[in-house]
N, C-alpha and C positions, 0 to 999 in steps of 0.2 A: 950271710952265715950266721950272724947274731940271731936274727928271727928264727932259724932252724934250732939253734941252741935253746932259745927261750921255749919254743914248741916243745922239744924234747924234755926239758925239765917240767913243764906244765904236764905233759902226759904222763910222766913217771910219777909226779906227785898225785895226780888224779887217780892213777891206778892203785897207789899206795893208801890213799884215802879210802878207796872203795874196799879194799882189803881189811883195813883196820875197822871199818864199820860192819863188816860181815861177821858177826859173832852171834853164837847162840844166847839166848835170853831165858831166864828161868823165873817163875813166879808161882805163888800158891792160888789154887782155885777152890772155890767152896767156903763154907762157913767154919772157921777154926777158933773163934772167941771162946766157945764152950769147951775147949779141949781141956783135959786134965794135964798136970805136968808130965805125966808118963806120955801122954798121946802128943803132947807138944814135942817132947824129946824124941819119940818116934818119927814124927814128921820131919823134925830137923835131920835125923839120920837118913830118911828117904830122900830128901833133898840132896844130902851129900852124896848118896849113892847114885842118884840121877846125874848129877854133875859129873861125876867121876866116870860113870858108864858112857855117857855122851862123848866125853873127852876122848875115849878110847876110839871113837868112830871119826877120824880126821875128815872124811868127806861130807860129815853132817855139820854144815855150817849155815848160819844166818837162819835159824829156826827159833821159834818161840815155843818153849816147853812149859806146860801148865801143870804142875803136881798136883794131883787131887788126893789128898790124905783122908782116909777113912772110908769105909765101905758106905755109909750113909751119904757122904758127899758124893761118891761115885754114883750112888743111885739116884741122887738129885741130878746130877750131871746127865745121867742117861734119859732122864725125863726132860732136860733142858735141850738136848741136842736134836734135832728132828729125826734122829736115827731110830730105828727099831729099839725101844728101851730093854727088851728082853735079850736082844742080841748084844747090846753093850754090856750087860751083866756077865757075858762070857768072854769079853776081850780084856786085853791088858793095856791097850793104848788106842787112841782115836785120832787120826790125823786128816787134815784137809790141806791139799796143796794150795788152794787158792790163797790163804793167808799164811802159809807155812807155820802152822800151829799143830803141836801134838799135846794131847791131853793124856797124861800118864797116870795109870792107877797106882797110887803110892803104896798100897798094902802088898802089891807084887814086886816091891823093891825093898827087900829087907837085908840085902847084903850085896856088896860090889864083887863077890865072887861069881864069875860068869856061870860056873857050873850049877849055882843055885839059883840064878835068875830064870824066870820063866822063858823057856826058848822062843816064844812068840814075841817077847819084848826085843830080844836080840835080832829076830828076823825083821821087826819093825824097823829098828834103827840102821840095819844094813840096807833097806830099801829107801830110806829116806834120802840118800846120796844118789839114787837113781831117778829116772824119769817116770817111773811107775808110782801109782799111789801107794803109800805105805800104809796098809791096812792088814790087820791080823785075821780079819774075816773077808774073803774074796768078794762077797756080794754086797758089801757095805757100800752106802753112798756117802758122798762128802758131807760133812757137818756144815749145817747153815743155822746161824743163830736165830732164835726166835723170841727170846725173852732177857731182860736183865737181871733175873733172879739168880744167876750164878755169877760170882765174881771171879775176874782174873785180873786183879788190880796191881800186881807187882809186889805184893807183900811177901816177904821171905820168913821162915821161922827163926 
């Protein structure tokens, strides 16, 4: 009986630990050191909106969100990703299921009012909890890294 109790306690502890570790992570991607004070403030607001928006979707869990502030950084990201750069300039998010990472186009996140957010962003967040690839362009391939020129190093504004 004692071994059974120990096993149950161990199993419950392990399950709780897994749940505690399954949380979304947010960081900045791209070069932000040249940003002006107003651009940094805008980027910080975009990060706040991204966190608030993702928190509304409880099924989105254990994902890494890389916020790309500024259209020039998004253009750099589109060149970095092995996907069609022209197609990436038309999307609001780029997701790969392999490493559970979603790159968010920050300039599309200017408010946390869902009616003002690009509907493609909301569709992508809805799909993250499903088994389908969360992509706002149906013909898109998964992102495969090819260079170290684009940073996603955990910095926050």
